[in-house]
Structures are given as C-alpha cells and as structure tokens.
C-alpha positions in Angstrom: 104.0 118.6 82.8 101.2 119.7 85.3 99.5 116.9 86.8 95.5 117.0 88.1 93.5 114.5 90.6 90.6 114.7 89.1 89.0 112.0 91.2 90.4 109.7 94.0 87.4 107.6 95.5 87.3 103.8 94.8 83.6 102.4 94.1 81.5 103.6 96.6 80.0 107.1 95.9 81.2 109.4 98.0 79.9 113.3 98.1 83.9 114.1 98.8 86.0 112.4 96.4 84.6 111.5 92.7 85.7 108.2 91.2 89.7 107.4 89.4 90.8 110.2 86.6 93.5 111.7 86.3 94.7 114.8 84.2 98.3 115.0 82.7 98.5 118.2 80.5 102.7 118.9 78.7 102.3 121.7 76.5 98.8 122.6 76.8 98.3 118.8 75.1 95.6 116.9 77.8 95.8 113.4 78.1 93.5 111.8 80.7 94.1 108.9 83.0 90.7 106.6 83.3 87.0 109.0 83.2 85.2 107.6 86.1 82.1 109.7 87.3 82.6 113.1 87.9 85.6 113.7 85.6 83.9 115.9 83.2 83.2 118.4 85.7 86.4 118.2 87.2 87.9 118.8 84.0 85.3 122.2 83.8 85.9 123.2 87.3 90.0 123.0 86.3 88.8 125.0 83.1 90.1 122.5 81.1 87.4 122.3 78.2 86.5 118.6 77.3 86.9 118.6 73.6 90.2 119.9 74.0 90.8 116.3 75.7 91.9 114.1 73.0 93.6 110.8 74.2 91.9 109.1 76.5 93.7 105.9 78.9 91.4 103.3 80.5 93.4 100.9 82.9 90.3 98.9 83.0 86.3 98.3 82.7 85.5 98.3 86.5 82.7 101.0 86.3 84.3 103.0 88.7 86.8 104.0 86.1 84.5 104.3 83.1 81.3 105.3 83.7 81.8 109.2 83.0 82.8 108.0 79.7 79.7 108.9 77.4 78.7 111.7 79.2 82.5 113.2 78.9 82.2 112.4 75.1 78.8 113.3 74.4 79.0 116.9 76.3 82.1 117.4 73.8 79.9 116.6 71.2 77.4 118.7 71.7 79.7 121.6 72.6 81.8 121.3 69.0 84.3 119.4 69.7 86.3 118.8 65.8 88.4 115.3 66.9 87.3 112.2 67.8 89.6 111.2 70.7 91.4 108.2 70.5 90.7 105.7 73.5 93.2 103.4 74.7 92.7 100.3 76.6 92.5 96.7 77.2 90.6 94.1 75.3 86.6 95.1 76.0 87.1 98.9 75.3 85.8 98.3 71.9 82.6 96.3 73.0 81.8 99.2 75.4 82.5 102.0 73.1 80.1 100.3 70.5 77.2 99.7 73.2 77.0 103.6 74.1 76.7 105.7 71.2 75.4 105.3 67.2 73.5 102.1 68.2 73.6 101.6 72.0 72.9 103.2 75.0 72.6 107.0 73.9 71.2 106.5 70.1 67.6 108.0 71.2 69.5 110.8 72.3 71.9 111.5 69.2 68.8 110.9 66.8 66.9 113.5 68.5 69.6 116.2 68.4 70.5 115.2 64.8 67.3 117.3 64.5 69.9 120.4 64.8 71.6 121.3 62.1 74.6 122.6 64.1 74.5 118.8 65.9 75.2 117.1 62.1 78.6 119.0 61.6 81.0 117.0 64.1 79.3 113.4 64.3 82.2 111.5 63.7 83.4 112.8 67.2 81.0 110.1 68.4 83.4 106.9 66.8 86.4 107.2 68.7 89.7 106.2 67.6 89.6 102.7 69.7 93.3 101.2 70.1 92.7 97.7 72.1 96.3 97.1 73.5 98.5 94.2 74.6 101.3 95.4 77.5 104.0 97.1 76.0 103.8 100.9 74.4 100.3 101.5 73.6 100.9 105.1 72.5 103.5 107.5 71.5 103.3 110.9 70.2 106.1 114.1 69.8 105.4 114.8 73.2 104.6 111.0 75.0 105.6 107.8 75.3 103.3 105.4 77.1 103.8 101.8 78.3 101.2 99.5 80.0 101.9 96.1 82.1 99.1 93.8 83.2 98.5 93.9 86.6 96.9 92.0 89.4 93.7 93.0 90.1 90.7 90.8 88.7 91.2 87.5 86.4 92.5 88.1 82.9 90.0 86.1 81.5 87.2 88.5 82.8 89.1 92.0 82.5 92.8 92.7 81.5 94.2 95.7 83.8 96.8 97.7 82.8 99.1 99.6 84.8 100.4 102.6 82.3 103.4 104.7 82.7 103.6 108.2 80.9 107.3 109.3 79.5 107.7 112.3 78.4 110.0 114.0 75.5 111.6 116.0 78.1 112.3 113.0 80.4 109.7 113.1 82.9 107.9 109.9 84.1 104.8 109.4 85.5 103.3 105.8 86.7 99.4 105.7 87.7 98.9 101.6 89.1 94.9 101.6 88.0 93.7 98.7 90.3 95.9 96.1 91.1 97.3 94.0 94.5 101.4 94.1 94.6 102.9 92.7 91.2 106.5 92.2 89.8 104.9 94.1 86.2 103.9 97.6 88.1 107.6 97.8 90.1 109.6 96.9 86.7 107.3 99.3 84.9 107.6 102.4 87.6 111.4 101.8 88.1 113.3 105.5 88.7 110.0 107.2 87.9 109.7 110.5 88.9 105.8 110.4 90.5 104.2 107.2 91.0 100.2 107.3 91.6 99.2 104.3 93.0 96.3 102.8 94.5 95.7 102.3 98.4 91.7 101.7 98.2 91.5 99.9 101.7 93.8 100.1 105.3 95.2 97.3 106.7 92.5 95.6 108.7 89.7 96.2 106.2 91.5 94.4 103.8 91.7 91.2 106.4 88.4 91.5 106.7 87.7 91.3 103.5 89.7 88.5 103.2 87.5 86.5 106.0 84.2 87.4 104.8 84.5 86.8 101.2 83.3 90.0 100.0 84.8 91.5 96.6 88.3 91.5 95.4 91.0 91.9 98.1 93.3 92.7 94.9 94.4 95.7 95.9 97.8 97.0 97.8 97.4 97.7 101.6 99.3 101.0 102.7 102.3 98.7 103.8 102.6 97.1 100.8 102.7 100.5 98.8 105.6 101.6 101.0 107.9 98.6 100.1 106.7 99.0 96.2 107.7 103.1 96.5 111.3 102.1 97.7 111.4 98.7 95.5 110.5 101.4 92.3 113.0 104.2 93.3 110.5 106.7 92.8 111.0 110.8 93.6 107.6 111.5 94.6 104.1 108.9 95.8 101.0 109.9 95.5 99.1 107.5 97.5 95.3 107.3 95.7 91.5 105.2 94.8 90.5 105.1 99.2 87.7 103.5 99.2 86.0 106.2 101.9 87.0 104.6 104.6 87.8 107.9 106.3 84.6 109.6 105.9 82.0 111.0 108.1 79.3 110.9 105.9 76.5 109.0 107.8 75.0 107.4 104.5 78.4 106.8 103.0 79.2 104.8 106.7 76.4 102.7 106.1 77.8 101.8 102.4 80.8 101.1 103.5 79.9 98.9 106.4 79.5 95.5 103.9 83.2 96.1 103.2 84.9 97.0 107.0 83.3 97.5 110.4 81.2 100.7 110.9 83.6 101.3 113.9 87.0 101.5 111.8 85.5 103.9 109.3 86.3 107.7 109.7 89.6 110.2 110.0 91.8 108.1 112.0 91.3 105.4 109.5 93.7 107.8 107.3 96.6 108.3 109.4 96.9 104.9 109.9 97.6 104.5 106.1 99.7 107.1 106.6 101.8 105.4 109.7 101.8 102.1 107.5 103.1 103.3 104.4 105.9 105.3 106.3 107.1 102.2 108.1 109.2 101.8 104.6 108.7 104.5 102.5 110.7 108.1 103.7 110.7 109.9 100.4 108.1 112.5 99.7 104.7 111.2 100.0 100.9 112.8 99.0 97.7 111.7 100.1 95.6 112.8 96.7 92.5 114.7 97.3 90.3 115.9 93.8 91.7 118.9 92.8 95.2 118.0 93.7 97.9 119.7 91.6 101.3 118.5 91.3 103.9 120.1 88.7 106.9 118.7 87.3 
C-alpha cells in the first residue's frame, strides 16, 4: 500500500500547500480521499493519470475538501476517461454533483466541447456513481473495505462530516479523520490502525483565540489533543495534517491568517510548538505532513 499526501492545507490559500487530498494506491488501484484545490495537478505530479482514479471519498462538503472535483472530472473526461468514478460521501454530495455538470455550472463548457466528435463517446463519465451514505461500511471491493463514522466538525443538519477507515485485504489499515474536534466515534474507528492521518489545523493558542473571538468554527483538534487521541487509538504511526498556514512566512498568507490568530504567532516556530504539544503524550512514530509526502505500508 502506498499513501501520498497530495494536499495538506486547511482553507486559507497557501502557495506551499494544496488543499486536502490523499491518494491511497493498492496493487495499482487508486482511491482518492478528498479532492481539495490542487488535487488533480498533484496526481499528475505523482505520475498518476486522473482518469485512472475511479473511487473518490469526500469527508464533508467544505470547499477546501471538494473544490477540485469538477476540475478532476472534466480533465479526465477530455483525456478519454473510460469509467465514471464512484463518489462516496455524506448526504448532500448528490446535490453538489448535480449542480456541476450537464445542467449545472459547467453546462456551457460541456456543450461546447460536445461539438467535437471525439468528445461524444464518453459523456457517461460526467454522471458519477454517487453513493450518499451513513456511518458503517460505505464501500467494498476485492482489495479494500472502507468504513465511515460521524465526526464533530460542523452541525450535522448543515452537513454531516465523516472520518474514514480503509482496511485492505492483506490486513493493513489507514484512518483519515477528516475535519473534527476530538470525538469518541473516531477513536473507536481508529483502534489499532497502522496509520492514523489526523487533522491538526491550529496550534493551541490559535484555538483559544478563535474561541474568544468567535471566528469560524473551533471544531478542530489541538496538537495536545491529537497526541492523546493517538495514544488512545493505539495507532502504529501518526500523520498530522490539514495545517492552517500558521507556519508561513508569506506576507500575504500572514495577512489572511491574522483573522484567525495574532500575526506575531504566525511563523515556522509555530510548527515546533505543535510537535512539542503532540509529544506531550504520544511517543510513537510521528510525521508532519507536507505535499507529496509518500508513506509505504
């Protein structure tokens, strides 16, 4: 099994990180978890043909987890994708898809391209096999079983959010938290996994600042909490990801991030604090995710 972190950023645009996306490859078959901005370019950078990715899991419907999906599918359509992808996600995914293609935002683009005969033979790929799901086993084939649980990020009545666990036929397991505050359902899902890929969006001080300032959602996991979660899960290895650019030196990104945390807290030293806080309780194998990171299990 090969795991590639295609995108490791949170919502703020960052020239050094793409948005959330993870590629898991088993025996040449590709499974994509989230499709945030930049995912398609990152697939190509990793020498993966987008049209060969036929199963996509969406953890939830925040834009930094789904914005690249239309680009992903339209790109693979015009490069002769043969099979419509399976798209697995929470309720609301079908509505998202329905507003994109034949009668949606890209209808004029599609109509224009259909004037060319060689674009007319695979229009079926623009109708993905959408599988809205509830917690439990959400996908299974001869190589993998994927199980979902609800996690605590935004109110369920607005948009349910999932954590996801992939178990391979040869006994390996990867868990992806999606976006979440610490929650028992994710800890239960991740028990004994080989690799836990978990969000760690803000440092401790930023989370406290956001709570007091009432800026956005604070339903994220702090570094200290992440260390405790990893211990309770008994994971063999931990990857911290989905970073809100708190370690940037880019002046524009710093300006955008200053809504979420004081500007003088932003910089590379913040990541060192994150590592220190995770290590307060978790002593196992730890990776700090970066775009293009490859993990072989």
